C-alpha positions in Angstrom: -48.9 9.2 38.2 -52.5 9.1 39.0 -53.1 12.2 37.1 -51.2 10.7 34.1 -53.6 7.8 34.3 -56.5 9.7 34.4 -55.6 11.8 31.3 -54.6 8.5 29.4 -58.0 7.0 30.5 -60.0 10.1 29.5 -58.3 11.2 26.2 -56.7 7.9 25.2 -53.5 9.8 24.8 -50.2 9.8 26.6 -49.6 12.9 28.5 -46.4 14.8 27.9 -44.9 15.4 31.5 -42.9 18.4 32.1 -40.4 18.1 34.8 -38.1 20.8 36.2 -35.9 21.7 34.4 -37.1 21.0 30.9 -36.1 22.2 27.5 -39.5 23.5 26.8 -39.4 25.7 30.0 -36.0 27.1 28.7 -37.4 27.8 24.9 -40.4 29.6 26.6 -38.3 31.8 28.6 -35.9 32.6 25.7 -39.0 33.4 23.5 -40.5 35.6 26.2 -37.3 37.6 26.6 -36.3 37.7 23.1 -33.1 36.2 23.5 -31.2 33.4 21.6 -29.8 30.2 22.9 -26.4 30.8 21.7 -26.1 33.6 24.2 -27.8 31.8 27.2 -26.7 29.1 29.7 -27.9 26.9 32.2 -25.9 26.5 35.3 -26.8 23.2 37.2 -25.4 20.5 39.6 -27.5 17.6 38.1 -26.4 16.1 34.9 -29.2 14.0 34.4 -31.6 16.9 34.6 -30.0 20.4 34.5 -27.4 19.4 31.8 -29.7 17.5 29.8 -32.4 20.1 29.6 -29.8 22.9 28.6 -28.3 20.8 26.1 -31.7 20.0 24.5 -32.6 23.5 24.5 -29.3 24.6 22.9 -27.9 26.3 25.8 -24.2 26.6 26.9 -24.2 24.3 29.8 -22.0 24.6 33.0 -21.9 21.8 35.6 -21.4 23.0 39.0 -19.5 20.4 41.2 -20.7 22.1 44.8 -23.8 20.4 44.7 -24.9 16.6 43.6 -22.5 15.9 40.9 -18.9 14.9 41.1 -16.3 14.5 38.4 -16.7 10.7 38.5 -20.3 11.0 37.6 -19.5 12.8 34.2 -17.8 9.7 32.8 -21.3 7.7 33.1 -23.3 9.8 30.7 -22.6 9.9 26.9 -23.1 13.8 26.9 -21.0 16.4 28.4 -21.4 20.1 29.7 -19.4 22.6 28.0 -17.8 23.5 31.2 -17.3 22.0 34.5 -16.5 24.3 37.6 -15.9 23.6 41.3 -18.3 26.4 42.2 -20.4 29.4 40.8 -17.8 31.8 42.1 -15.4 30.0 39.5 -17.7 31.6 36.6 -16.1 34.9 37.3 -12.8 33.5 35.9 -14.6 33.0 32.5 -16.3 36.5 32.3 -14.3 39.0 30.2 
């Protein structure tokens, strides 16, 4: 935050802080690879970072419960991932 304060002090503007992951990162990658968000997904185990960033970028979001999140945590948020699975290997069941 010290760097953010320095930017504010020098430029008198609030800095835009890009964390990981961030929807801006996803949009940049989509542009770089020439793909559309409709056919791209975000697989993550953090609802408040991974899934939010995926939703903001318009990606198909998959919450994996083998990491940080559990089913009870999903109810605490006003947004939902498109798919909730127990492990990444479970994605094979959804591929055709």
